C-alpha positions in Angstrom: 9.5 1.1 14.9 8.0 4.4 13.7 7.8 7.2 16.3 4.4 8.4 17.3 3.7 12.1 16.9 0.8 14.4 17.9 -2.7 13.4 16.7 -1.5 9.8 16.3 0.6 10.3 13.2 3.8 8.2 12.7 7.3 9.1 11.6 10.0 7.0 10.1 13.1 9.1 9.4 16.6 8.2 8.3 19.8 10.3 8.6 21.7 10.3 5.3 24.9 11.9 6.2 26.6 13.8 3.3 23.4 14.0 1.2 22.7 17.3 -0.3 18.9 16.8 -0.7 16.0 16.0 1.6 13.0 13.9 0.7 9.8 13.7 2.6 6.6 11.6 2.0 3.2 11.9 3.5 1.6 8.4 3.2 -1.9 7.3 3.9 -2.7 3.5 3.8 -5.6 4.1 1.5 -5.8 3.0 -2.2 -8.2 2.1 -4.9 -8.8 -1.3 -3.4 -10.4 0.3 -0.3 -13.0 2.4 -2.1 -16.7 1.5 -1.9 -18.6 1.2 -5.2 -19.9 4.8 -5.0 -16.3 6.0 -4.3 -14.5 4.5 -7.2 -11.7 6.8 -8.3 -11.9 9.0 -5.1 -8.4 8.4 -3.8 -6.9 9.4 -7.1 -9.3 12.4 -7.4 -8.1 13.6 -3.9 -4.5 13.3 -5.1 -5.3 15.8 -7.9 -7.3 18.1 -5.7 -4.7 18.6 -3.0 -2.6 20.5 -5.6 -5.4 23.0 -6.3 -5.1 25.2 -3.3 -5.2 25.5 0.5 -6.2 28.1 3.0 -2.6 29.5 2.8 -1.6 28.8 -0.8 -3.4 28.8 -4.2 -2.3 26.2 -6.8 0.3 28.5 -8.3 1.8 29.3 -4.9 2.1 25.6 -4.1 4.1 25.0 -7.2 6.2 28.2 -7.0 7.2 27.6 -3.4 8.9 24.4 -4.3 10.0 25.3 -7.9 11.8 28.4 -6.7 14.3 26.4 -4.7 14.8 23.8 -7.4 12.7 21.2 -5.7 10.2 18.6 -6.9 6.7 18.0 -5.7 4.4 15.2 -6.8 2.1 12.4 -5.6 1.0 9.0 -6.6 -1.9 6.7 -5.9 -1.7 2.9 -6.0 -4.0 0.1 -5.0 -2.8 0.1 -1.3 -1.8 3.7 -0.5 -1.4 7.3 -1.6 1.7 9.4 -1.1 2.4 13.1 -1.4 6.1 13.6 -1.7 8.7 16.4 -2.0 12.4 16.5 -2.8 14.3 19.7 -2.0 17.9 21.0 -1.4 18.7 19.9 2.2 18.6 23.5 3.5 14.9 23.7 2.5 13.8 20.7 4.5 11.3 22.7 6.6 9.7 24.0 3.5 9.0 20.5 2.2 7.3 19.5 5.5 5.3 22.7 5.5 4.0 22.4 2.0 3.1 18.7 2.4 1.3 19.2 5.7 -0.6 22.2 4.2 -1.7 20.1 1.2 -2.6 17.0 3.2 -4.9 18.7 5.7 -5.9 22.1 4.5 -6.9 21.7 0.9 -10.1 23.6 0.0 -11.7 21.6 -2.8 -13.3 24.7 -4.5 -16.2 24.0 -6.8 -14.5 25.4 -9.9 -11.4 23.4 -9.2 -13.4 20.2 -8.7 -15.2 20.6 -12.1 -12.0 21.5 -13.9 -10.0 18.6 -12.4 -12.7 16.1 -13.1 -12.2 16.8 -16.8 -8.5 16.6 -16.4 -8.8 13.1 -14.9 -11.3 11.9 -17.6 -8.6 12.9 -20.2 -6.0 11.0 -18.1 -8.2 7.9 -18.2 -8.8 8.2 -22.0 -5.1 8.7 -22.5 -4.4 5.5 -20.6 -6.7 3.6 -23.0 -4.3 4.6 -25.8 -1.3 3.1 -23.9 -0.9 -0.6 -24.8 1.2 -1.4 -21.8 -1.3 0.2 -19.3 -4.3 -1.4 -21.0 -2.7 -4.9 -21.1 -1.8 -4.7 -17.4 -5.4 -3.6 -16.5 -6.8 -6.4 -18.5 -4.5 -8.9 -16.8 -5.7 -7.9 -13.4 -9.3 -8.1 -14.5 -8.7 -11.6 -15.8 -6.9 -13.0 -12.7 -8.9 -11.1 -10.1 -12.4 -10.8 -11.6 -14.7 -8.6 -9.5 -12.1 -8.1 -6.8 -11.4 -4.5 -5.7 -7.7 -5.0 -6.7 -8.8 -5.4 -10.4 -10.3 -1.9 -10.5 -8.5 0.9 -12.4 -6.9 3.3 -10.0 -8.4 6.4 -11.6 -11.8 4.8 -12.1 -13.9 5.1 -15.3 -15.3 8.2 -16.8 -18.8 7.2 -15.6 -17.4 7.0 -12.0 -16.1 10.6 -12.3 -19.4 11.7 -13.8 -21.3 10.5 -10.7 -18.9 12.2 -8.2 -19.9 15.4 -6.4 -17.7 17.9 -4.8 -19.5 17.4 -1.4 -19.0 13.6 -1.5 -15.3 13.9 -2.4 -14.6 16.5 0.3 -16.4 14.4 2.9 -14.3 11.4 1.8 -11.1 13.5 2.1 -12.0 14.8 5.6 -13.0 11.3 6.8 -10.1 9.4 5.4 -7.1 11.8 5.3 -6.9 12.3 9.1 -3.7 12.9 11.1 -4.1 9.6 12.9 -3.8 7.7 9.6 -0.6 9.6 8.5 2.8 8.1 8.1 5.6 10.5 7.4 8.9 9.2 6.0 12.0 11.4 5.5 15.6 11.0 4.5 18.5 13.4 4.2 21.2 15.1 6.2 18.7 16.1 9.0 18.5 14.1 12.2 15.3 12.2 12.9 15.0 14.3 16.1 15.0 17.5 14.2 12.3 16.2 11.8 10.3 15.0 14.7 10.3 18.4 16.5 9.4 20.2 13.3 6.5 17.9 12.5 5.2 17.8 16.1 4.8 21.5 16.1 2.9 21.4 12.9 0.7 18.4 13.8 -0.1 19.8 17.2 -2.2 22.5 15.5 -4.4 19.8 13.8 -6.0 18.5 17.0 -9.4 19.8 15.8 -9.4 17.7 12.7 -9.7 14.5 14.8 -13.1 15.8 16.1 -14.5 15.3 12.5 -16.4 12.2 11.9 -14.0 9.4 10.8 -15.1 6.9 8.1 -14.7 3.2 8.9 -11.2 1.9 8.5 -10.7 0.2 5.1 -10.5 -3.6 5.1 -8.1 -5.8 3.0 -8.6 -9.4 2.1 -6.4 -11.8 0.1 -7.9 -11.9 -3.4 -9.0 -15.1 -5.0 -6.5 -15.8 -7.9 -7.6 -17.4 -11.1 -4.8 -19.1 -13.1 -6.5 -18.3 -16.4 -5.3 -19.2 -19.8 -6.9 -16.5 -21.9 -6.4 -14.3 -25.0 -8.2 -11.0 -25.3 -8.0 -9.3 -28.8 -7.4 -5.6 -29.0 -6.6 -3.2 -31.9 -2.8 -3.2 -31.5 0.1 -4.2 -33.7 1.6 -6.7 -31.3 0.5 -9.0 -28.4 1.4 -8.4 -24.8 1.9 -11.7 -23.1 2.0 -12.4 -19.3 2.6 -15.3 -17.0 1.6 -14.4 -13.4 1.6 -16.0 -10.0 0.0 -15.0 -6.7 1.7 -15.9 -3.4 -0.5 -15.8 -0.3 0.7 -14.7 3.1 2.4 -15.2 5.4 5.6 -13.7 4.1 8.2 -11.4 5.7 11.3 -9.4 4.8 13.3 -12.6 4.3 10.8 -13.7 1.6 11.0 -10.2 0.1 14.7 -10.2 -0.3 14.9 -13.7 -1.6 12.2 -12.9 -4.2 13.9 -9.7 -5.1 17.2 -11.5 -5.8 15.5 -14.3 -7.7 13.4 -11.8 -9.7 16.6 -10.0 -10.8 18.0 -13.3 -12.2 14.7 -14.2 -13.9 13.9 -11.0 -15.8 14.8 -7.7 -14.1 18.4 -7.4 -15.3 19.9 -7.4 -18.8 21.8 -10.6 -18.0 18.6 -12.3 -16.7 17.4 -15.6 -18.1 14.4 -14.3 -19.9 16.2 -11.4 -21.5 19.0 -13.5 -22.8 16.9 -16.4 -23.9 13.9 -14.6 -25.5 15.4 -11.4 -26.8 19.2 -11.8 -27.2 19.4 -15.4 -28.4 16.1 -15.8 -30.3 15.0 -12.2 -31.1 11.4 -13.0 -30.3 10.6 -9.7 -28.6 11.8 -6.1 -28.0 10.7 -5.9 -24.3 10.8 -8.7 -21.8 10.9 -8.3 -18.0 9.7 -9.7 -14.7 8.4 -7.8 -11.6 6.6 -8.2 -8.4 4.7 -6.3 -5.7 4.4 -7.7 -2.2 1.8 -6.3 0.1 0.2 -7.3 3.4 -2.5 -9.5 1.8 -0.9 -10.9 -1.4 2.2 -10.9 -3.6 1.8 -10.8 -7.3 4.7 -11.7 -9.5 4.6 -11.5 -13.3 6.8 -12.1 -16.4 5.8 -10.0 -19.4 6.9 -9.6 -23.0 5.5 -8.3 -26.3 5.7 -10.1 -29.6 4.1 -10.3 -33.1 1.2 -12.8 -33.3 3.3 -15.2 -35.4 6.1 -15.2 -32.8 3.8 -15.5 -29.8 3.7 -19.3 -29.6 7.5 -19.5 -29.6 7.7 -16.7 -27.1 5.3 -18.3 -24.7 6.9 -21.7 -25.0 10.3 -20.3 -24.4 9.1 -18.4 -21.3 7.4 -21.5 -20.0 10.6 -23.5 -20.5 12.8 -21.0 -18.6 10.3 -20.7 -15.7 9.7 -24.5 -15.4 13.5 -25.0 -15.4 13.9 -22.6 -12.5 11.0 -24.1 -10.6 12.6 -27.5 -10.6 16.3 -26.6 -10.4 16.6 -23.1 -9.0 19.7 -21.1 -9.8 23.2 -22.5 -10.2 25.7 -21.6 -7.5 27.4 -18.9 -9.6 24.1 -17.5 -10.8 22.8 -17.4 -7.2 25.9 -15.5 -6.1 25.4 -13.0 -9.0 21.8 -12.5 -8.1 22.7 -11.7 -4.5 25.6 -9.5 -5.5 23.3 -7.6 -7.9 20.7 -6.9 -5.3 23.4 -5.9 -2.7 25.0 -3.5 -5.2 21.7 -2.0 -6.2 20.8 -1.2 -2.6 24.2 0.4 -2.0 23.9 2.6 -5.1 20.3 3.6 -4.3 21.3 4.8 -0.8 22.8 7.8 -2.4 19.3 8.8 -3.4 17.3 10.5 -0.6 14.0 10.0 -2.5 14.7 6.3 -2.8 15.4 6.1 1.0 12.2 7.9 1.8 10.1 5.6 -0.4 11.9 2.5 1.0 10.9 3.5 4.5 7.3 4.0 3.5 7.0 0.7 1.7 8.6 -1.2 4.6 6.5 0.4 7.3 3.3 0.0 5.4 4.2 -3.6 4.6 5.5 -4.9 8.0 5.1 -2.0 10.5 8.8 -1.2 10.7 11.8 -0.5 8.5 15.2 -2.1 8.6 18.3 0.0 8.9 20.3 0.0 5.7 23.1 -2.0 7.3 20.7 -4.6 8.5 19.0 -4.8 5.1 22.5 -5.3 3.5 23.2 -8.0 6.1 20.0 -9.8 5.3 20.7 -9.7 1.6 24.3 -11.0 2.0 22.9 -14.0 4.0 20.8 -15.2 1.1 22.2 -18.5 -0.3 21.4 -20.9 -3.1 19.1 -22.9 -0.8 16.9 -19.8 -0.1 16.7 -18.9 -3.8 15.9 -22.5 -4.7 13.1 -22.6 -2.1 11.7 -19.4 -3.4 11.9 -20.5 -7.0 10.0 -23.7 -6.1 7.4 -21.8 -4.1 6.9 -19.1 -6.7 7.2 -21.0 -10.1 5.8 -24.3 -8.8 2.5 -22.5 -8.1 -0.3 -22.4 -10.7 0.5 -19.7 -13.2 -1.9 -17.5 -15.2 -1.2 -17.1 -18.9 -2.7 -14.1 -20.5 -2.3 -12.4 -23.9 -3.7 -9.0 -24.9 -3.4 -7.5 -28.4 -3.7 -8.2 -32.1 -6.1 -11.0 -32.8 -4.6 -14.4 -33.7 -6.9 -17.4 -33.5 -4.1 -19.7 -34.5 -1.8 -18.4 -31.7 -4.6 -18.7 -29.1 -5.3 -22.3 -30.3 -1.6 -23.3 -30.3 -1.2 -22.1 -26.7 -4.5 -23.4 -25.4 -5.8 -19.9 -24.5 -9.5 -19.2 -24.4 -10.2 -16.3 -26.7 -12.2 -13.7 -24.8 -14.4 -11.0 -26.4 -12.9 -7.5 -26.8 -13.3 -5.3 -23.7 -16.0 -3.0 -24.8 -15.4 -0.5 -22.0 -11.9 0.1 -23.4 -12.6 0.1 -27.1 -15.9 1.8 -27.7 
């Protein structure tokens, strides 16, 4: 279980003996799904603003303090959380914690920085509209979760940014980014006790922040999944095609590892079924893969590929055939052993990466409230057998699947696949 620190913050730290780097992440369980309608894009906007300066460091100093030691400082926002993270040579581990704490709780949000960064984010949004993969993924979520907060774009829309004010954003930052909501994860050749002592001394000075008015805690609900069969035309050369499934809770770490092993065999690896069948044997696509994200309220799995409109019917039929075969028969014994071995080896290799270990801790604690020791995780993976993989294949691929295509218009392909042709998304293609 994570250790409790001053102000109610939590720490999950892992000793990585022999590592030469130290990674730390400051996580808040707050993402785009938690924003009220008048706050759309706020979490991502805060991510940008915390790099613009604090009471102790201006934007240049924030960057230089980490750059001068050869470190790496960044952040990301997703639908469930935001994370500020830093990777440094192990001897600079206290610097990483200092910079992250400074950014997380002492950012100034100056008016001129707010106005400038608003334009930066608008340009980021417009750039995303020119990215076929990003657009197609956004459109898929809009089709399967219409109107649900999970279907919103993480950065918001330009009109959301136009309505934002510096005062509203800063109030959101002060009300949501509180020490009591903080999870710190760390990995490197520093003992958890040392990390705890250093963080405790820094967080003890933040007691006054808890006196600020806290906003209500964000709520999460399992989204209502629509197994659509739809085709949305867009001005592109190819078509991005998806098959997607939602699993509803309950699920635990055993489900996660079974799904991770199964997913590798379906479409994550270069020896996976979809890659071999659709690209290597038939040449129907350049890119084909499968992926999943498992959170507290839902698990979304998808298979995706891109193809020319003329090849789309064959691609979709081939993907259906492979997935239906797995749903009814699961993996063969040799294939199941390979899937488990692949996942086990991948974990072992990744444990050399302090940044991976830090992120792994964060994802596990946010998902289930605690993180498994690497040895325990390896043991859980090794225990997966053909029966567990067959059960997961039936649960996953026996569920209703959405089928969604986004790209170059082809009425004949849509008709052949029984996909309802939707009008172009005007907000993305003005």
